[in-house]
PyMOL Python script that loads the backbone (N, CA, C, O; Angstrom):
from pymol import cmd

cmd.read_pdbstr("""\
ATOM      1  N   UNK A   1       0.839  -1.177   0.000  1.00  0.00           N
ATOM      2  CA  UNK A   1       0.000   0.000   0.000  1.00  0.00           C
ATOM      3  C   UNK A   1       0.884   1.240   0.000  1.00  0.00           C
ATOM      4  O   UNK A   1       1.874   1.310   0.728  1.00  0.00           O
ATOM      5  N   UNK A   2       0.520   2.206  -0.814  1.00  0.00           N
ATOM      6  CA  UNK A   2       1.296   3.433  -0.941  1.00  0.00           C
ATOM      7  C   UNK A   2       0.736   4.492   0.006  1.00  0.00           C
ATOM      8  O   UNK A   2      -0.401   4.938  -0.153  1.00  0.00           O
ATOM      9  N   UNK A   3       1.523   4.881   0.968  1.00  0.00           N
ATOM     10  CA  UNK A   3       1.119   5.932   1.899  1.00  0.00           C
ATOM     11  C   UNK A   3       2.130   7.063   1.836  1.00  0.00           C
ATOM     12  O   UNK A   3       3.185   6.924   1.217  1.00  0.00           O
ATOM     13  N   UNK A   4       1.816   8.173   2.469  1.00  0.00           N
ATOM     14  CA  UNK A   4       2.734   9.299   2.473  1.00  0.00           C
ATOM     15  C   UNK A   4       4.049   8.914   3.133  1.00  0.00           C
ATOM     16  O   UNK A   4       5.111   9.365   2.703  1.00  0.00           O
ATOM     17  N   UNK A   5       3.992   8.082   4.178  1.00  0.00           N
ATOM     18  CA  UNK A   5       5.224   7.692   4.854  1.00  0.00           C
ATOM     19  C   UNK A   5       6.109   6.844   3.952  1.00  0.00           C
ATOM     20  O   UNK A   5       7.333   6.949   4.021  1.00  0.00           O
ATOM     21  N   UNK A   6       5.509   5.998   3.101  1.00  0.00           N
ATOM     22  CA  UNK A   6       6.345   5.213   2.193  1.00  0.00           C
ATOM     23  C   UNK A   6       6.884   6.077   1.063  1.00  0.00           C
ATOM     24  O   UNK A   6       7.981   5.829   0.563  1.00  0.00           O
ATOM     25  N   UNK A   7       6.120   7.095   0.654  1.00  0.00           N
ATOM     26  CA  UNK A   7       6.609   7.999  -0.380  1.00  0.00           C
ATOM     27  C   UNK A   7       7.784   8.818   0.103  1.00  0.00           C
ATOM     28  O   UNK A   7       8.723   9.067  -0.653  1.00  0.00           O
ATOM     29  N   UNK A   8       7.742   9.240   1.353  1.00  0.00           N
ATOM     30  CA  UNK A   8       8.765  10.134   1.881  1.00  0.00           C
ATOM     31  C   UNK A   8       9.825   9.412   2.699  1.00  0.00           C
ATOM     32  O   UNK A   8      10.835  10.010   3.072  1.00  0.00           O
ATOM     33  N   UNK A   9       9.607   8.145   2.978  1.00  0.00           N
ATOM     34  CA  UNK A   9      10.612   7.366   3.676  1.00  0.00           C
ATOM     35  C   UNK A   9      10.548   7.453   5.189  1.00  0.00           C
ATOM     36  O   UNK A   9      11.420   6.895   5.855  1.00  0.00           O
ATOM     37  N   UNK A  10       9.577   8.114   5.758  1.00  0.00           N
ATOM     38  CA  UNK A  10       9.438   8.157   7.207  1.00  0.00           C
ATOM     39  C   UNK A  10       7.981   8.433   7.551  1.00  0.00           C
ATOM     40  O   UNK A  10       7.168   8.751   6.684  1.00  0.00           O
ATOM     41  N   UNK A  11       7.674   8.305   8.827  1.00  0.00           N
ATOM     42  CA  UNK A  11       6.305   8.576   9.257  1.00  0.00           C
ATOM     43  C   UNK A  11       6.179   9.965   9.856  1.00  0.00           C
ATOM     44  O   UNK A  11       5.135  10.288  10.422  1.00  0.00           O
ATOM     45  N   UNK A  12       7.204  10.797   9.752  1.00  0.00           N
ATOM     46  CA  UNK A  12       7.160  12.155  10.278  1.00  0.00           C
ATOM     47  C   UNK A  12       6.209  13.015   9.463  1.00  0.00           C
ATOM     48  O   UNK A  12       6.032  12.809   8.263  1.00  0.00           O
ATOM     49  N   UNK A  13       5.599  13.985  10.141  1.00  0.00           N
ATOM     50  CA  UNK A  13       4.701  14.927   9.482  1.00  0.00           C
ATOM     51  C   UNK A  13       5.494  15.789   8.509  1.00  0.00           C
ATOM     52  O   UNK A  13       6.574  16.281   8.837  1.00  0.00           O
ATOM     53  N   UNK A  14       4.953  15.967   7.319  1.00  0.00           N
ATOM     54  CA  UNK A  14       5.575  16.827   6.314  1.00  0.00           C
ATOM     55  C   UNK A  14       4.578  17.929   5.986  1.00  0.00           C
ATOM     56  O   UNK A  14       3.448  17.635   5.595  1.00  0.00           O
ATOM     57  N   UNK A  15       4.973  19.197   6.136  1.00  0.00           N
ATOM     58  CA  UNK A  15       4.050  20.284   5.787  1.00  0.00           C
ATOM     59  C   UNK A  15       3.624  20.210   4.326  1.00  0.00           C
ATOM     60  O   UNK A  15       4.371  19.731   3.473  1.00  0.00           O
ATOM     61  N   UNK A  16       2.416  20.688   4.050  1.00  0.00           N
ATOM     62  CA  UNK A  16       1.849  20.619   2.707  1.00  0.00           C
ATOM     63  C   UNK A  16       2.764  21.298   1.687  1.00  0.00           C
ATOM     64  O   UNK A  16       3.006  20.752   0.611  1.00  0.00           O
ATOM     65  N   UNK A  17       3.267  22.472   2.018  1.00  0.00           N
ATOM     66  CA  UNK A  17       4.145  23.194   1.100  1.00  0.00           C
ATOM     67  C   UNK A  17       5.397  22.424   0.766  1.00  0.00           C
ATOM     68  O   UNK A  17       5.871  22.458  -0.370  1.00  0.00           O
ATOM     69  N   UNK A  18       5.935  21.732   1.745  1.00  0.00           N
ATOM     70  CA  UNK A  18       7.131  20.926   1.516  1.00  0.00           C
ATOM     71  C   UNK A  18       6.809  19.677   0.689  1.00  0.00           C
ATOM     72  O   UNK A  18       7.584  19.284  -0.183  1.00  0.00           O
ATOM     73  N   UNK A  19       5.665  19.064   0.972  1.00  0.00           N
ATOM     74  CA  UNK A  19       5.275  17.863   0.242  1.00  0.00           C
ATOM     75  C   UNK A  19       5.123  18.137  -1.253  1.00  0.00           C
ATOM     76  O   UNK A  19       5.541  17.327  -2.081  1.00  0.00           O
ATOM     77  N   UNK A  20       4.522  19.281  -1.600  1.00  0.00           N
ATOM     78  CA  UNK A  20       4.277  19.600  -3.003  1.00  0.00           C
ATOM     79  C   UNK A  20       5.405  20.383  -3.662  1.00  0.00           C
ATOM     80  O   UNK A  20       5.298  20.748  -4.833  1.00  0.00           O
ATOM     81  N   UNK A  21       6.490  20.648  -2.926  1.00  0.00           N
ATOM     82  CA  UNK A  21       7.616  21.385  -3.508  1.00  0.00           C
ATOM     83  C   UNK A  21       8.173  20.633  -4.716  1.00  0.00           C
ATOM     84  O   UNK A  21       8.485  19.445  -4.633  1.00  0.00           O
ATOM     85  N   UNK A  22       8.291  21.338  -5.827  1.00  0.00           N
ATOM     86  CA  UNK A  22       8.833  20.805  -7.079  1.00  0.00           C
ATOM     87  C   UNK A  22       8.026  19.617  -7.623  1.00  0.00           C
ATOM     88  O   UNK A  22       8.572  18.748  -8.302  1.00  0.00           O
ATOM     89  N   UNK A  23       6.733  19.590  -7.321  1.00  0.00           N
ATOM     90  CA  UNK A  23       5.835  18.557  -7.847  1.00  0.00           C
ATOM     91  C   UNK A  23       4.751  19.210  -8.692  1.00  0.00           C
ATOM     92  O   UNK A  23       4.481  20.404  -8.568  1.00  0.00           O
ATOM     93  N   UNK A  24       4.144  18.417  -9.539  1.00  0.00           N
ATOM     94  CA  UNK A  24       3.016  18.862 -10.354  1.00  0.00           C
ATOM     95  C   UNK A  24       1.750  18.187  -9.853  1.00  0.00           C
ATOM     96  O   UNK A  24       1.786  17.055  -9.370  1.00  0.00           O
ATOM     97  N   UNK A  25       0.624  18.896  -9.972  1.00  0.00           N
ATOM     98  CA  UNK A  25      -0.663  18.390  -9.511  1.00  0.00           C
ATOM     99  C   UNK A  25      -1.663  18.499 -10.655  1.00  0.00           C
ATOM    100  O   UNK A  25      -1.713  19.512 -11.352  1.00  0.00           O
ATOM    101  N   UNK A  26      -2.455  17.454 -10.844  1.00  0.00           N
ATOM    102  CA  UNK A  26      -3.502  17.437 -11.857  1.00  0.00           C
ATOM    103  C   UNK A  26      -4.844  17.502 -11.131  1.00  0.00           C
ATOM    104  O   UNK A  26      -5.157  16.629 -10.322  1.00  0.00           O
ATOM    105  N   UNK A  27      -5.634  18.533 -11.421  1.00  0.00           N
ATOM    106  CA  UNK A  27      -6.908  18.746 -10.729  1.00  0.00           C
ATOM    107  C   UNK A  27      -8.052  18.623 -11.723  1.00  0.00           C
ATOM    108  O   UNK A  27      -8.077  19.304 -12.748  1.00  0.00           O
ATOM    109  N   UNK A  28      -9.001  17.742 -11.407  1.00  0.00           N
ATOM    110  CA  UNK A  28     -10.243  17.699 -12.167  1.00  0.00           C
ATOM    111  C   UNK A  28     -11.292  18.404 -11.319  1.00  0.00           C
ATOM    112  O   UNK A  28     -11.235  18.347 -10.091  1.00  0.00           O
ATOM    113  N   UNK A  29     -12.225  19.053 -11.946  1.00  0.00           N
ATOM    114  CA  UNK A  29     -13.242  19.778 -11.195  1.00  0.00           C
ATOM    115  C   UNK A  29     -12.720  21.082 -10.621  1.00  0.00           C
ATOM    116  O   UNK A  29     -13.279  21.605  -9.657  1.00  0.00           O
ATOM    117  N   UNK A  30     -11.661  21.609 -11.200  1.00  0.00           N
ATOM    118  CA  UNK A  30     -11.044  22.819 -10.682  1.00  0.00           C
ATOM    119  C   UNK A  30     -11.875  24.072 -10.814  1.00  0.00           C
ATOM    120  O   UNK A  30     -11.564  25.081 -10.179  1.00  0.00           O
ATOM    121  N   UNK A  31     -12.929  24.043 -11.622  1.00  0.00           N
ATOM    122  CA  UNK A  31     -13.783  25.218 -11.768  1.00  0.00           C
ATOM    123  C   UNK A  31     -15.013  25.151 -10.870  1.00  0.00           C
ATOM    124  O   UNK A  31     -15.788  26.105 -10.810  1.00  0.00           O
ATOM    125  N   UNK A  32     -15.197  24.039 -10.178  1.00  0.00           N
ATOM    126  CA  UNK A  32     -16.282  23.932  -9.207  1.00  0.00           C
ATOM    127  C   UNK A  32     -15.893  24.631  -7.914  1.00  0.00           C
ATOM    128  O   UNK A  32     -14.766  25.108  -7.776  1.00  0.00           O
ATOM    129  N   UNK A  33     -16.815  24.693  -6.974  1.00  0.00           N
ATOM    130  CA  UNK A  33     -16.556  25.426  -5.741  1.00  0.00           C
ATOM    131  C   UNK A  33     -15.343  24.884  -4.995  1.00  0.00           C
ATOM    132  O   UNK A  33     -14.428  25.641  -4.671  1.00  0.00           O
ATOM    133  N   UNK A  34     -15.324  23.587  -4.720  1.00  0.00           N
ATOM    134  CA  UNK A  34     -14.204  23.011  -3.966  1.00  0.00           C
ATOM    135  C   UNK A  34     -12.919  23.036  -4.783  1.00  0.00           C
ATOM    136  O   UNK A  34     -11.833  23.191  -4.224  1.00  0.00           O
ATOM    137  N   UNK A  35     -13.030  22.886  -6.089  1.00  0.00           N
ATOM    138  CA  UNK A  35     -11.849  22.960  -6.942  1.00  0.00           C
ATOM    139  C   UNK A  35     -11.206  24.323  -6.881  1.00  0.00           C
ATOM    140  O   UNK A  35      -9.981  24.430  -6.837  1.00  0.00           O
ATOM    141  N   UNK A  36     -12.019  25.376  -6.876  1.00  0.00           N
ATOM    142  CA  UNK A  36     -11.493  26.739  -6.769  1.00  0.00           C
ATOM    143  C   UNK A  36     -10.772  26.937  -5.443  1.00  0.00           C
ATOM    144  O   UNK A  36      -9.702  27.543  -5.391  1.00  0.00           O
ATOM    145  N   UNK A  37     -11.366  26.423  -4.379  1.00  0.00           N
ATOM    146  CA  UNK A  37     -10.750  26.535  -3.058  1.00  0.00           C
ATOM    147  C   UNK A  37      -9.428  25.770  -3.038  1.00  0.00           C
ATOM    148  O   UNK A  37      -8.433  26.270  -2.513  1.00  0.00           O
ATOM    149  N   UNK A  38      -9.409  24.569  -3.602  1.00  0.00           N
ATOM    150  CA  UNK A  38      -8.191  23.760  -3.642  1.00  0.00           C
ATOM    151  C   UNK A  38      -7.079  24.460  -4.421  1.00  0.00           C
ATOM    152  O   UNK A  38      -5.943  24.528  -3.952  1.00  0.00           O
ATOM    153  N   UNK A  39      -7.396  24.974  -5.596  1.00  0.00           N
ATOM    154  CA  UNK A  39      -6.386  25.646  -6.424  1.00  0.00           C
ATOM    155  C   UNK A  39      -5.839  26.866  -5.693  1.00  0.00           C
ATOM    156  O   UNK A  39      -4.629  27.088  -5.669  1.00  0.00           O
ATOM    157  N   UNK A  40      -6.723  27.654  -5.100  1.00  0.00           N
ATOM    158  CA  UNK A  40      -6.274  28.840  -4.364  1.00  0.00           C
ATOM    159  C   UNK A  40      -5.376  28.442  -3.197  1.00  0.00           C
ATOM    160  O   UNK A  40      -4.351  29.081  -2.961  1.00  0.00           O
ATOM    161  N   UNK A  41      -5.746  27.410  -2.476  1.00  0.00           N
ATOM    162  CA  UNK A  41      -4.959  26.938  -1.331  1.00  0.00           C
ATOM    163  C   UNK A  41      -3.586  26.444  -1.779  1.00  0.00           C
ATOM    164  O   UNK A  41      -2.578  26.750  -1.141  1.00  0.00           O
ATOM    165  N   UNK A  42      -3.542  25.684  -2.868  1.00  0.00           N
ATOM    166  CA  UNK A  42      -2.255  25.202  -3.375  1.00  0.00           C
ATOM    167  C   UNK A  42      -1.351  26.362  -3.788  1.00  0.00           C
ATOM    168  O   UNK A  42      -0.157  26.361  -3.488  1.00  0.00           O
ATOM    169  N   UNK A  43      -1.921  27.344  -4.472  1.00  0.00           N
ATOM    170  CA  UNK A  43      -1.122  28.489  -4.907  1.00  0.00           C
ATOM    171  C   UNK A  43      -0.636  29.323  -3.726  1.00  0.00           C
ATOM    172  O   UNK A  43       0.487  29.827  -3.735  1.00  0.00           O
ATOM    173  N   UNK A  44      -1.470  29.464  -2.726  1.00  0.00           N
ATOM    174  CA  UNK A  44      -1.116  30.286  -1.571  1.00  0.00           C
ATOM    175  C   UNK A  44      -0.155  29.573  -0.634  1.00  0.00           C
ATOM    176  O   UNK A  44       0.762  30.200  -0.105  1.00  0.00           O
ATOM    177  N   UNK A  45      -0.345  28.271  -0.418  1.00  0.00           N
ATOM    178  CA  UNK A  45       0.414  27.539   0.593  1.00  0.00           C
ATOM    179  C   UNK A  45       1.634  26.799   0.058  1.00  0.00           C
ATOM    180  O   UNK A  45       2.481  26.355   0.833  1.00  0.00           O
ATOM    181  N   UNK A  46       1.723  26.667  -1.243  1.00  0.00           N
ATOM    182  CA  UNK A  46       2.803  25.866  -1.828  1.00  0.00           C
ATOM    183  C   UNK A  46       3.566  26.681  -2.869  1.00  0.00           C
ATOM    184  O   UNK A  46       3.421  26.436  -4.067  1.00  0.00           O
ATOM    185  N   UNK A  47       4.378  27.646  -2.433  1.00  0.00           N
ATOM    186  CA  UNK A  47       5.080  28.486  -3.406  1.00  0.00           C
ATOM    187  C   UNK A  47       6.045  27.708  -4.297  1.00  0.00           C
ATOM    188  O   UNK A  47       6.396  28.175  -5.380  1.00  0.00           O
ATOM    189  N   UNK A  48       6.473  26.540  -3.858  1.00  0.00           N
ATOM    190  CA  UNK A  48       7.414  25.754  -4.649  1.00  0.00           C
ATOM    191  C   UNK A  48       6.761  24.739  -5.566  1.00  0.00           C
ATOM    192  O   UNK A  48       7.453  23.925  -6.178  1.00  0.00           O
ATOM    193  N   UNK A  49       5.420  24.773  -5.673  1.00  0.00           N
ATOM    194  CA  UNK A  49       4.734  23.813  -6.540  1.00  0.00           C
ATOM    195  C   UNK A  49       5.167  24.061  -7.983  1.00  0.00           C
ATOM    196  O   UNK A  49       5.256  25.203  -8.434  1.00  0.00           O
ATOM    197  N   UNK A  50       5.430  22.985  -8.685  1.00  0.00           N
ATOM    198  CA  UNK A  50       5.962  23.106 -10.041  1.00  0.00           C
ATOM    199  C   UNK A  50       4.883  23.518 -11.038  1.00  0.00           C
ATOM    200  O   UNK A  50       5.036  24.524 -11.732  1.00  0.00           O
ATOM    201  N   UNK A  51       3.795  22.755 -11.117  1.00  0.00           N
ATOM    202  CA  UNK A  51       2.693  23.024 -12.044  1.00  0.00           C
ATOM    203  C   UNK A  51       1.379  22.593 -11.412  1.00  0.00           C
ATOM    204  O   UNK A  51       1.324  21.645 -10.628  1.00  0.00           O
ATOM    205  N   UNK A  52       0.330  23.309 -11.771  1.00  0.00           N
ATOM    206  CA  UNK A  52      -1.026  22.859 -11.455  1.00  0.00           C
ATOM    207  C   UNK A  52      -1.746  22.765 -12.786  1.00  0.00           C
ATOM    208  O   UNK A  52      -1.957  23.770 -13.466  1.00  0.00           O
ATOM    209  N   UNK A  53      -2.117  21.561 -13.147  1.00  0.00           N
ATOM    210  CA  UNK A  53      -2.846  21.330 -14.391  1.00  0.00           C
ATOM    211  C   UNK A  53      -4.326  21.210 -14.054  1.00  0.00           C
ATOM    212  O   UNK A  53      -4.711  20.424 -13.188  1.00  0.00           O
ATOM    213  N   UNK A  54      -5.150  21.988 -14.738  1.00  0.00           N
ATOM    214  CA  UNK A  54      -6.594  21.924 -14.552  1.00  0.00           C
ATOM    215  C   UNK A  54      -7.232  21.308 -15.785  1.00  0.00           C
ATOM    216  O   UNK A  54      -7.015  21.771 -16.905  1.00  0.00           O
ATOM    217  N   UNK A  55      -8.009  20.275 -15.573  1.00  0.00           N
ATOM    218  CA  UNK A  55      -8.800  19.706 -16.662  1.00  0.00           C
ATOM    219  C   UNK A  55     -10.067  20.529 -16.764  1.00  0.00           C
ATOM    220  O   UNK A  55     -10.887  20.536 -15.846  1.00  0.00           O
ATOM    221  N   UNK A  56     -10.226  21.216 -17.872  1.00  0.00           N
ATOM    222  CA  UNK A  56     -11.409  22.058 -18.071  1.00  0.00           C
ATOM    223  C   UNK A  56     -12.065  21.675 -19.382  1.00  0.00           C
ATOM    224  O   UNK A  56     -11.400  21.275 -20.337  1.00  0.00           O
ATOM    225  N   UNK A  57     -13.375  21.803 -19.410  1.00  0.00           N
ATOM    226  CA  UNK A  57     -14.122  21.492 -20.622  1.00  0.00           C
ATOM    227  C   UNK A  57     -15.150  22.588 -20.855  1.00  0.00           C
ATOM    228  O   UNK A  57     -15.531  23.297 -19.924  1.00  0.00           O
ATOM    229  N   UNK A  58     -15.594  22.724 -22.087  1.00  0.00           N
ATOM    230  CA  UNK A  58     -16.678  23.680 -22.339  1.00  0.00           C
ATOM    231  C   UNK A  58     -17.928  23.230 -21.577  1.00  0.00           C
ATOM    232  O   UNK A  58     -18.165  22.034 -21.408  1.00  0.00           O
ATOM    233  N   UNK A  59     -18.715  24.191 -21.126  1.00  0.00           N
ATOM    234  CA  UNK A  59     -19.921  23.845 -20.369  1.00  0.00           C
ATOM    235  C   UNK A  59     -20.934  24.973 -20.494  1.00  0.00           C
ATOM    236  O   UNK A  59     -20.573  26.148 -20.441  1.00  0.00           O
ATOM    237  N   UNK A  60     -22.183  24.619 -20.658  1.00  0.00           N
ATOM    238  CA  UNK A  60     -23.287  25.584 -20.733  1.00  0.00           C
ATOM    239  C   UNK A  60     -23.003  26.729 -21.706  1.00  0.00           C
ATOM    240  O   UNK A  60     -23.242  27.895 -21.393  1.00  0.00           O
ATOM    241  N   UNK A  61     -22.496  26.384 -22.877  1.00  0.00           N
ATOM    242  CA  UNK A  61     -22.263  27.399 -23.896  1.00  0.00           C
ATOM    243  C   UNK A  61     -21.027  28.251 -23.681  1.00  0.00           C
ATOM    244  O   UNK A  61     -20.805  29.203 -24.429  1.00  0.00           O
ATOM    245  N   UNK A  62     -20.216  27.937 -22.680  1.00  0.00           N
ATOM    246  CA  UNK A  62     -18.987  28.681 -22.433  1.00  0.00           C
ATOM    247  C   UNK A  62     -17.795  27.848 -22.892  1.00  0.00           C
ATOM    248  O   UNK A  62     -17.697  26.661 -22.584  1.00  0.00           O
ATOM    249  N   UNK A  63     -16.890  28.489 -23.635  1.00  0.00           N
ATOM    250  CA  UNK A  63     -15.683  27.771 -24.020  1.00  0.00           C
ATOM    251  C   UNK A  63     -14.698  27.773 -22.848  1.00  0.00           C
ATOM    252  O   UNK A  63     -14.944  28.410 -21.824  1.00  0.00           O
ATOM    253  N   UNK A  64     -13.594  27.065 -23.006  1.00  0.00           N
ATOM    254  CA  UNK A  64     -12.613  26.905 -21.938  1.00  0.00           C
ATOM    255  C   UNK A  64     -11.994  28.250 -21.543  1.00  0.00           C
ATOM    256  O   UNK A  64     -11.782  28.503 -20.357  1.00  0.00           O
ATOM    257  N   UNK A  65     -11.704  29.110 -22.519  1.00  0.00           N
ATOM    258  CA  UNK A  65     -11.114  30.414 -22.202  1.00  0.00           C
ATOM    259  C   UNK A  65     -12.048  31.253 -21.334  1.00  0.00           C
ATOM    260  O   UNK A  65     -11.598  31.915 -20.399  1.00  0.00           O
ATOM    261  N   UNK A  66     -13.326  31.229 -21.634  1.00  0.00           N
ATOM    262  CA  UNK A  66     -14.306  31.971 -20.836  1.00  0.00           C
ATOM    263  C   UNK A  66     -14.369  31.417 -19.423  1.00  0.00           C
ATOM    264  O   UNK A  66     -14.422  32.173 -18.454  1.00  0.00           O
ATOM    265  N   UNK A  67     -14.364  30.105 -19.310  1.00  0.00           N
ATOM    266  CA  UNK A  67     -14.408  29.479 -17.981  1.00  0.00           C
ATOM    267  C   UNK A  67     -13.153  29.801 -17.181  1.00  0.00           C
ATOM    268  O   UNK A  67     -13.223  29.982 -15.965  1.00  0.00           O
ATOM    269  N   UNK A  68     -11.999  29.874 -17.857  1.00  0.00           N
ATOM    270  CA  UNK A  68     -10.758  30.242 -17.171  1.00  0.00           C
ATOM    271  C   UNK A  68     -10.848  31.682 -16.661  1.00  0.00           C
ATOM    272  O   UNK A  68     -10.438  31.969 -15.536  1.00  0.00           O
ATOM    273  N   UNK A  69     -11.380  32.580 -17.480  1.00  0.00           N
ATOM    274  CA  UNK A  69     -11.576  33.973 -17.045  1.00  0.00           C
ATOM    275  C   UNK A  69     -12.512  34.029 -15.850  1.00  0.00           C
ATOM    276  O   UNK A  69     -12.265  34.780 -14.907  1.00  0.00           O
ATOM    277  N   UNK A  70     -13.583  33.246 -15.876  1.00  0.00           N
ATOM    278  CA  UNK A  70     -14.506  33.197 -14.741  1.00  0.00           C
ATOM    279  C   UNK A  70     -13.800  32.691 -13.487  1.00  0.00           C
ATOM    280  O   UNK A  70     -14.041  33.193 -12.389  1.00  0.00           O
ATOM    281  N   UNK A  71     -12.935  31.704 -13.650  1.00  0.00           N
ATOM    282  CA  UNK A  71     -12.177  31.169 -12.517  1.00  0.00           C
ATOM    283  C   UNK A  71     -11.281  32.246 -11.924  1.00  0.00           C
ATOM    284  O   UNK A  71     -11.219  32.400 -10.704  1.00  0.00           O
ATOM    285  N   UNK A  72     -10.593  32.984 -12.768  1.00  0.00           N
ATOM    286  CA  UNK A  72      -9.686  34.024 -12.288  1.00  0.00           C
ATOM    287  C   UNK A  72     -10.422  35.181 -11.632  1.00  0.00           C
ATOM    288  O   UNK A  72      -9.847  35.894 -10.810  1.00  0.00           O
ATOM    289  N   UNK A  73     -11.685  35.375 -11.984  1.00  0.00           N
ATOM    290  CA  UNK A  73     -12.482  36.460 -11.407  1.00  0.00           C
ATOM    291  C   UNK A  73     -13.462  35.970 -10.349  1.00  0.00           C
ATOM    292  O   UNK A  73     -14.385  36.694  -9.975  1.00  0.00           O
ATOM    293  N   UNK A  74     -13.270  34.756  -9.867  1.00  0.00           N
ATOM    294  CA  UNK A  74     -14.177  34.162  -8.880  1.00  0.00           C
ATOM    295  C   UNK A  74     -14.133  34.940  -7.566  1.00  0.00           C
ATOM    296  O   UNK A  74     -13.106  35.527  -7.225  1.00  0.00           O
ATOM    297  N   UNK A  75     -15.259  34.945  -6.820  1.00  0.00           N
ATOM    298  CA  UNK A  75     -15.293  35.670  -5.557  1.00  0.00           C
ATOM    299  C   UNK A  75     -14.437  35.043  -4.453  1.00  0.00           C
ATOM    300  O   UNK A  75     -14.169  35.692  -3.441  1.00  0.00           O
ATOM    301  N   UNK A  76     -14.004  33.787  -4.633  1.00  0.00           N
ATOM    302  CA  UNK A  76     -13.073  33.189  -3.681  1.00  0.00           C
ATOM    303  C   UNK A  76     -11.809  34.037  -3.733  1.00  0.00           C
ATOM    304  O   UNK A  76     -11.507  34.623  -4.772  1.00  0.00           O
ATOM    305  N   UNK A  77     -11.090  34.110  -2.667  1.00  0.00           N
ATOM    306  CA  UNK A  77      -9.924  34.997  -2.584  1.00  0.00           C
ATOM    307  C   UNK A  77      -8.822  34.559  -3.545  1.00  0.00           C
ATOM    308  O   UNK A  77      -7.938  33.783  -3.182  1.00  0.00           O
ATOM    309  N   UNK A  78      -8.888  35.068  -4.771  1.00  0.00           N
ATOM    310  CA  UNK A  78      -7.908  34.710  -5.789  1.00  0.00           C
ATOM    311  C   UNK A  78      -6.946  35.859  -6.062  1.00  0.00           C
ATOM    312  O   UNK A  78      -6.535  36.058  -7.205  1.00  0.00           O
ATOM    313  N   UNK A  79      -6.587  36.608  -5.044  1.00  0.00           N
ATOM    314  CA  UNK A  79      -5.660  37.724  -5.230  1.00  0.00           C
ATOM    315  C   UNK A  79      -4.356  37.198  -5.820  1.00  0.00           C
ATOM    316  O   UNK A  79      -3.821  37.776  -6.766  1.00  0.00           O
ATOM    317  N   UNK A  80      -3.849  36.110  -5.265  1.00  0.00           N
ATOM    318  CA  UNK A  80      -2.597  35.539  -5.772  1.00  0.00           C
ATOM    319  C   UNK A  80      -2.764  35.060  -7.207  1.00  0.00           C
ATOM    320  O   UNK A  80      -1.883  35.263  -8.041  1.00  0.00           O
ATOM    321  N   UNK A  81      -3.889  34.428  -7.490  1.00  0.00           N
ATOM    322  CA  UNK A  81      -4.160  33.933  -8.837  1.00  0.00           C
ATOM    323  C   UNK A  81      -4.164  35.069  -9.851  1.00  0.00           C
ATOM    324  O   UNK A  81      -3.600  34.940 -10.938  1.00  0.00           O
ATOM    325  N   UNK A  82      -4.795  36.176  -9.497  1.00  0.00           N
ATOM    326  CA  UNK A  82      -4.865  37.315 -10.412  1.00  0.00           C
ATOM    327  C   UNK A  82      -3.476  37.883 -10.689  1.00  0.00           C
ATOM    328  O   UNK A  82      -3.213  38.348 -11.797  1.00  0.00           O
ATOM    329  N   UNK A  83      -2.594  37.851  -9.709  1.00  0.00           N
ATOM    330  CA  UNK A  83      -1.235  38.330  -9.894  1.00  0.00           C
ATOM    331  C   UNK A  83      -0.443  37.437 -10.841  1.00  0.00           C
ATOM    332  O   UNK A  83       0.510  37.888 -11.477  1.00  0.00           O
ATOM    333  N   UNK A  84      -0.837  36.171 -10.932  1.00  0.00           N
ATOM    334  CA  UNK A  84      -0.132  35.198 -11.770  1.00  0.00           C
ATOM    335  C   UNK A  84      -0.874  34.909 -13.064  1.00  0.00           C
ATOM    336  O   UNK A  84      -0.584  33.911 -13.724  1.00  0.00           O
ATOM    337  N   UNK A  85      -1.817  35.749 -13.440  1.00  0.00           N
ATOM    338  CA  UNK A  85      -2.689  35.489 -14.587  1.00  0.00           C
ATOM    339  C   UNK A  85      -1.885  35.223 -15.860  1.00  0.00           C
ATOM    340  O   UNK A  85      -2.325  34.453 -16.714  1.00  0.00           O
ATOM    341  N   UNK A  86      -0.725  35.843 -15.998  1.00  0.00           N
ATOM    342  CA  UNK A  86       0.093  35.651 -17.194  1.00  0.00           C
ATOM    343  C   UNK A  86       0.601  34.212 -17.344  1.00  0.00           C
ATOM    344  O   UNK A  86       1.082  33.835 -18.412  1.00  0.00           O
ATOM    345  N   UNK A  87       0.496  33.411 -16.283  1.00  0.00           N
ATOM    346  CA  UNK A  87       0.974  32.025 -16.322  1.00  0.00           C
ATOM    347  C   UNK A  87      -0.072  31.075 -16.899  1.00  0.00           C
ATOM    348  O   UNK A  87       0.241  29.922 -17.193  1.00  0.00           O
ATOM    349  N   UNK A  88      -1.316  31.545 -17.065  1.00  0.00           N
ATOM    350  CA  UNK A  88      -2.402  30.683 -17.499  1.00  0.00           C
ATOM    351  C   UNK A  88      -2.605  30.781 -19.011  1.00  0.00           C
ATOM    352  O   UNK A  88      -2.528  31.857 -19.603  1.00  0.00           O
ATOM    353  N   UNK A  89      -2.863  29.640 -19.602  1.00  0.00           N
ATOM    354  CA  UNK A  89      -3.167  29.599 -21.030  1.00  0.00           C
ATOM    355  C   UNK A  89      -4.057  28.404 -21.293  1.00  0.00           C
ATOM    356  O   UNK A  89      -4.072  27.439 -20.529  1.00  0.00           O
ATOM    357  N   UNK A  90      -4.786  28.481 -22.369  1.00  0.00           N
ATOM    358  CA  UNK A  90      -5.705  27.384 -22.709  1.00  0.00           C
ATOM    359  C   UNK A  90      -5.303  26.795 -24.056  1.00  0.00           C
ATOM    360  O   UNK A  90      -5.942  25.858 -24.536  1.00  0.00           O
TER     361      UNK A  90
END
""", "prot")
cmd.dss("prot")
cmd.show_as("cartoon", "prot")
cmd.util.cbc("prot")
cmd.orient("prot")
């Protein structure tokens, strides 16, 4: 069984920012409520994260670019996200 302790070689607590340092994360549902919270938390708490990949699809007549703009302008605290807007592309 694969656990965090086997991945890191010990059973010691590893802070989230350290765990995701220089790693990439693939998020599905990133435009939903919890997905937005997760992405914001990863960006805020994990400055060393390598990449966050969001699986996005067109929905309700909106293309992916429109949905990305909606994500960046979401009422969830995306101050950090807005500062990094130049990093996003579809």
